C-alpha positions in Angstrom: 38.4 148.5 114.9 37.8 149.9 118.3 40.6 149.3 120.9 39.7 146.6 123.7 37.9 147.7 126.8 37.8 144.7 128.6 39.6 145.8 131.6 37.7 148.9 131.8 34.4 146.9 131.5 35.6 144.4 134.0 36.2 147.3 136.4 32.7 148.7 136.2 31.1 145.3 136.5 32.8 144.8 139.8 30.9 148.0 141.2 27.7 146.9 139.6 24.8 144.8 141.1 23.9 143.4 137.6 24.0 144.4 134.0 21.9 144.2 130.8 23.1 143.2 127.4 21.3 144.0 124.1 22.0 142.8 120.8 21.6 146.2 118.5 19.4 145.9 115.4 20.2 148.2 112.7 17.7 150.6 113.6 19.2 151.2 116.9 22.4 152.4 115.4 22.1 153.3 111.6 21.0 156.7 112.5 24.3 157.8 113.8 25.8 157.3 110.4 23.4 159.5 108.7 23.5 163.3 108.5 19.8 163.7 108.2 18.5 161.7 110.8 16.7 162.9 113.8 16.8 159.8 115.9 19.1 159.8 118.9 18.8 156.7 121.0 18.0 153.1 120.9 15.1 150.8 121.6 14.3 149.0 124.9 13.1 145.7 124.5 10.5 144.4 127.1 13.0 141.9 128.5 14.9 144.8 129.8 11.8 147.0 130.9 10.1 144.2 132.7 11.3 144.3 136.2 13.3 146.7 138.4 16.5 147.1 136.2 15.5 150.5 134.8 13.6 153.1 136.8 10.0 153.5 136.3 8.5 156.0 133.8 6.0 158.5 134.9 2.8 160.1 132.8 3.2 163.8 131.6 0.3 165.7 132.7 0.2 167.8 129.4 0.5 164.7 126.8 -1.1 162.0 128.6 0.2 159.4 126.1 3.7 160.1 126.9 5.2 158.3 130.1 8.9 159.3 130.7 11.9 159.8 133.2 15.2 161.4 132.9 18.2 159.9 134.4 22.1 160.5 134.5 24.1 158.2 132.6 27.9 157.5 132.3 29.5 156.7 128.9 32.7 154.7 130.1 34.4 154.9 126.6 34.4 158.6 126.6 34.7 159.0 130.5 31.7 161.5 130.2 28.1 161.8 131.6 24.8 162.5 129.8 21.3 163.4 130.8 19.4 160.7 129.1 15.5 160.0 128.7 13.7 157.0 128.9 10.2 157.4 127.1 7.3 155.5 126.2 4.4 156.5 124.0 1.4 154.5 124.9 -0.2 155.4 121.3 2.6 153.4 119.9 2.1 150.2 121.8 4.7 149.4 124.5 7.7 150.6 122.5 10.3 152.4 124.9 13.2 154.3 123.8 16.4 155.6 125.5 17.4 158.9 124.1 20.3 161.5 125.0 23.1 159.0 124.0 26.5 160.3 122.5 26.2 159.8 118.6 30.0 158.4 118.3 29.2 155.8 120.6 26.9 154.2 118.0 28.6 155.1 114.9 30.3 152.9 112.3 29.2 149.5 113.8 29.2 146.2 112.7 26.0 144.3 112.6 24.8 142.6 115.6 27.2 144.8 118.1 26.4 144.7 122.0 25.2 147.3 124.0 26.3 146.8 127.9 24.3 148.6 130.7 25.5 148.3 134.2 23.3 149.1 137.2 26.0 150.3 139.9 25.6 149.5 143.5 26.5 152.9 144.3 26.3 156.0 142.4 29.0 157.6 140.5 29.1 161.4 139.7 25.5 161.1 140.5 24.8 158.2 137.9 23.7 154.5 138.9 24.0 153.5 135.3 27.0 153.1 132.9 26.9 152.3 129.1 29.3 150.9 126.6 29.0 149.7 123.2 31.1 146.8 121.8 31.6 146.2 118.1 30.9 142.6 117.4 34.1 141.9 115.3 36.1 142.6 118.4 37.7 140.4 120.9 35.7 142.0 123.6 32.4 140.8 121.9 34.0 137.2 121.7 34.8 137.4 125.5 31.2 138.7 126.2 29.6 135.9 124.2 31.6 133.4 125.9 30.9 134.6 129.5 27.3 135.0 129.0 26.7 132.4 126.3 25.5 134.8 123.9 24.4 132.8 120.5 22.6 134.3 117.3 18.9 134.1 119.1 20.0 136.3 121.6 18.5 139.7 121.8 18.5 141.0 125.4 18.6 140.0 128.9 19.8 141.0 132.5 22.4 139.2 134.1 23.7 138.8 137.8 27.5 139.6 138.0 27.6 135.9 139.1 25.2 134.3 136.7 28.0 133.3 133.8 30.2 131.2 136.4 27.2 129.5 137.7 27.1 126.3 135.3 31.0 126.5 135.3 30.9 126.0 139.0 28.7 123.2 139.0 30.8 121.3 136.2 33.8 122.1 138.2 32.3 120.8 141.5 31.1 117.6 139.3 34.9 117.0 138.0 36.6 117.8 141.4 34.4 115.0 143.1 35.5 112.9 140.4 39.3 113.8 140.5 39.3 113.2 144.5 37.6 110.0 143.9 40.1 108.9 141.2 43.0 109.9 143.8 41.5 108.0 146.9 41.1 105.1 144.7 44.4 105.0 143.1 43.3 105.5 139.4 44.4 109.2 139.0 46.8 107.7 136.3 44.0 106.1 134.4 41.7 109.4 134.4 44.6 111.5 133.1 45.1 108.6 130.3 41.6 109.0 129.5 41.5 112.9 129.5 44.6 113.2 127.6 43.4 113.5 124.2 40.5 115.6 123.2 37.9 113.4 120.7 38.6 114.4 117.1 36.5 116.8 115.4 34.5 114.2 113.6 33.8 112.2 116.8 32.7 115.8 118.7 30.5 116.7 115.5 28.7 113.1 115.7 28.4 113.3 119.3 26.6 116.9 119.1 24.4 115.9 115.9 23.2 112.6 117.9 22.4 114.9 121.1 20.6 117.2 119.1 18.5 114.4 117.3 17.5 113.2 120.6 16.4 116.5 122.2 14.4 117.1 118.8 13.0 113.7 118.5 14.0 113.4 114.9 16.0 110.4 113.4 18.3 111.9 110.7 19.6 115.6 109.5 17.7 115.2 106.2 17.3 118.7 105.0 14.3 117.7 103.0 12.6 117.0 106.3 13.2 120.3 107.8 11.7 123.9 107.4 14.9 125.3 109.0 17.8 123.4 108.1 20.3 126.2 108.7 18.9 126.9 112.1 19.6 123.4 112.8 23.0 123.5 111.8 23.6 126.7 113.8 22.1 125.2 116.8 24.3 121.9 116.7 27.6 123.8 116.0 27.3 126.8 118.1 25.5 125.7 121.1 25.2 121.9 121.5 28.9 121.0 120.4 30.5 123.9 122.1 28.6 123.1 125.5 30.2 119.2 124.8 33.6 120.7 123.9 33.8 123.0 127.3 33.1 120.0 129.6 35.5 117.9 127.7 38.1 120.6 127.7 37.9 121.1 131.3 38.5 117.7 132.1 41.5 117.8 129.7 43.0 120.9 130.9 42.8 120.1 134.5 44.3 116.6 133.9 47.2 118.2 131.9 47.8 120.2 135.1 47.5 117.8 137.8 50.0 115.5 135.8 52.2 118.5 135.6 52.2 119.1 139.3 52.5 115.2 140.3 49.5 115.2 142.6 49.3 112.2 144.4 46.8 113.0 147.4 43.2 114.0 148.0 44.1 117.1 150.3 42.5 119.8 148.3 44.9 120.7 145.8 42.8 118.9 142.9 39.7 121.2 143.9 42.1 124.2 143.8 43.2 123.2 140.4 39.6 122.7 139.2 38.3 125.8 140.9 40.9 127.8 139.5 40.4 126.8 136.0 39.7 130.1 134.6 42.8 131.5 135.6 44.8 128.4 134.7 43.2 128.5 131.1 45.0 131.7 130.5 48.4 129.9 130.4 47.2 127.7 127.8 47.8 130.1 125.2 46.7 127.6 122.3 43.1 126.8 123.6 41.4 129.8 122.3 42.9 128.9 118.6 42.1 125.2 119.3 38.5 126.2 120.0 38.4 128.4 116.8 39.8 125.8 114.4 37.7 123.1 115.7 34.5 125.2 115.7 35.3 125.9 111.6 35.6 122.1 111.0 32.4 121.3 112.9 30.5 123.7 111.0 31.7 121.6 107.9 31.0 118.1 109.5 27.4 119.1 110.2 26.9 120.5 106.6 28.4 117.2 105.3 26.1 114.9 107.1 23.4 117.1 106.1 24.3 116.4 102.4 24.5 112.7 103.1 21.4 112.4 104.8 19.5 114.1 101.9 21.3 111.9 99.4 22.8 115.0 97.6 26.3 114.1 95.5 29.2 115.7 97.0 32.7 115.5 97.7 34.4 117.1 100.6 37.6 118.9 100.6 38.5 118.3 97.0 42.0 119.5 96.3 43.0 121.4 92.9 46.5 123.0 92.7 46.5 125.4 95.7 42.6 125.8 96.1 40.7 123.6 98.4 36.8 124.3 98.4 35.0 122.6 101.1 32.4 120.6 99.1 32.2 120.2 95.3 28.8 119.1 93.7 28.5 116.6 92.2 32.6 116.0 91.8 35.6 117.7 91.1 35.6 116.9 87.4 32.1 118.2 86.8 32.8 121.3 88.5 36.2 122.1 86.3 34.1 121.3 83.1 31.3 123.8 84.2 30.4 126.5 81.8 28.9 129.0 84.1 26.8 129.7 87.0 23.8 128.2 85.9 25.8 124.8 85.3 24.7 121.9 87.3 27.6 121.7 89.1 28.7 124.0 92.1 30.9 124.8 94.9 29.9 125.2 98.4 32.5 126.7 100.9 31.9 126.9 104.7 33.4 129.4 107.0 32.0 129.7 110.5 32.9 133.7 110.6 33.8 135.8 107.8 35.2 139.2 108.5 37.7 139.7 105.6 38.6 136.2 105.2 35.7 135.7 102.8 38.0 137.4 100.1 40.1 133.9 100.4 37.4 132.0 98.8 37.4 134.2 95.4 40.5 132.1 94.9 38.6 129.1 94.8 36.2 130.0 92.2 36.0 128.3 88.9 33.6 128.5 86.1 30.4 127.4 88.2 27.9 128.6 90.4 29.7 129.5 94.1 28.1 129.4 97.4 29.5 130.4 100.8 27.8 129.0 103.9 28.2 130.8 107.1 26.7 131.2 110.8 28.0 134.8 111.1 25.8 137.4 112.0 28.3 140.2 111.7 28.7 140.4 107.7 28.5 144.3 106.7 26.4 145.5 103.9 29.6 146.6 102.0 30.7 142.7 102.2 28.0 141.4 100.8 27.7 143.8 97.9 31.4 143.1 97.0 30.6 139.0 97.1 27.8 139.8 94.8 30.2 141.5 92.3 32.2 138.3 92.4 29.0 136.1 91.9 29.3 134.6 95.3 26.0 133.9 97.2 26.0 133.8 100.8 24.3 130.9 102.5 23.0 131.7 106.2 20.5 130.2 108.8 16.7 131.1 108.4 16.8 132.9 111.6 19.8 135.3 110.5 18.4 136.0 107.3 15.2 137.6 108.6 16.8 139.0 111.9 16.4 142.9 112.7 20.0 142.3 113.9 21.8 141.6 110.4 21.7 143.0 107.0 20.7 140.1 105.1 16.9 140.5 104.7 17.3 142.9 102.0 20.2 141.2 99.9 19.3 139.1 97.0 22.7 137.4 97.0 21.9 136.0 100.5 19.8 133.1 100.7 18.7 130.7 103.5 19.7 126.7 103.8 16.1 126.1 102.9 16.3 128.0 99.7 19.6 126.6 99.0 18.3 123.1 99.3 14.9 123.5 97.6 15.6 126.1 95.0 19.4 125.6 94.2 19.3 121.9 94.4 16.0 120.4 94.1 14.7 122.8 91.5 17.5 123.8 89.6 19.9 121.0 90.0 17.8 117.9 90.7 20.7 115.6 89.0 22.6 116.3 92.3 20.2 114.1 94.3 21.0 110.4 94.1 18.0 108.5 93.2 16.5 106.9 96.7 
């Protein structure tokens, strides 16, 4: 894994007017791992070309279908400057390519890695643009995804340096007003008591599901009524619930600090505590671990709700010795008595992110079909092939299966949630559906 570049990136961000982020597709970087490829660069989507982020291209006089411009670029991982080229071939539509890049920057990357491009306020070594690639399985990627709310749907966008803090600032201002009012009214203790305990994962999952159903104007999470059940689970767990959790966590952590400091007056200290939450949060070393563990449990809750809404026979967290699969369908007894992968019984395990942890699930296997559900868009082709060798079928949201940023499209042991429900359950194992 590449070393963290967060400190370096932050330094360059502070010198920039704005930054662009692109989630790299496979054809943006797989050329760097091939000896025979003549490609040297990445595709620039319209989201980054429409506007004034990159300099305009100019039509060549000798080849009228080519529009191009050259520009010096800084590659901050290596501390080197390149002469790069932005080129568009009008006979191929609106495709724009960026060439003249260091091959090693794009080599050996995990799927859905991120390219950062900064537009400097003042040139450095004659260049106005700096570049860095962040591997998707790194802590730097997790930081950027949180900072800019990058989800599985994200492809590319341009951000002002202050943009990520805008919603956090609004939430902080609202909480500050609430805290000051509580201090003035003498109800601070009641506020602290109310915010002292975060809702349990099941309650948070239920709130997120209700919010999603309200937005989508649907009454249930019935998978038989959905064309994209996996996309629904991913949106609820990674977007809706996480936004709810962040707002509640802000209240919770601020209340903890105020209680610790013993604030009893509305003289501005409450506002300082809330505005400084980003810095204060660094001292709560357990916060990120709490978020990660809750994310995993919420994913399971949403799958469970969908199984229940679809009248699918299942038991959650069935324990057998040292193994603990997330769901057994229909019962643990039937799974233990299974005679092979074509048996009616099955195991469905759920992991929000995989990395190397997918190997743990092989310990949970018995003589039945085994499915591993995830919303991870960074699983490598080698890992998927290794799963296939162990008869593990990966179940992913529909959007991820057909995304250009993942390697799922061509893998036969990767199916969508839609296919899982329609083919693996309704068609192949109809006995798992409880009669209405």
